[in-house]
DRENMARTOR-233678 format. One record per residue (C-alpha): x, y, z. Coordinates in steps of 0.001 Angstrom, whole numbers, padded with zeros to 6 digits, always signed. Layout:
DRENMARTOR-233678
XYZ
...
***
This chain:
DRENMARTOR-233678
+004786-011009+011133
+002939-012401+008160
-000572-012169+009253
-000136-008543+009439
+002170-008039+006770
+004502-006523+008196
+007698-009443+007218
+010789-008399+005624
+011427-012272+004392
+014718-010898+003052
+016124-009472+006472
+014007-011775+008273
+012746-009070+010068
+009755-006917+010908
+008885-003958+009261
+008064-001242+011338
+004058-000834+012144
+001716+000924+014176
-001866-000023+014341
-004861+001324+016119
-006813-001533+017228
-010530-000901+018559
-012031-002072+021625
-013223-005329+019622
-009640-006308+018296
-010766-005170+015399
-007511-002922+013279
-008984+000197+012457
-005551+001917+010906
-002270+000136+009628
+000833+001702+009092
+003385+000094+007821
+006863+001812+007245
+009111+001511+003990
+012260+001606+006716
+013149+001950+010373
+012338+005696+010127
+009523+005849+008242
+006529+006450+011128
+003321+008067+011016
+003539+011455+012385
+002293+011999+016332
-000505+014096+015175
-001229+011644+012210
-001923+008796+014849
-003699+011288+017016
-006391+012444+014032
-007033+008115+013664
-007962+008148+016964
-010220+011204+017268
-011680+009953+013963
-012500+006631+015648
-013962+007659+018192
-016408+010248+016805
-017213+007207+014500
-018268+005196+017604
-020657+008202+019622
***
């Protein structure tokens, strides 16, 4: 968890996070929420995936 900077050390738990990882295992999108309800919208995630797909063409 520390490698991805998602550890909430005060509470000793992982923060809510969303990652998009390409076929080579490289993180192309990372969103770490401030709280358990703070997440990217589905539209944001799909937009990021589409942008990643377009850039690899």
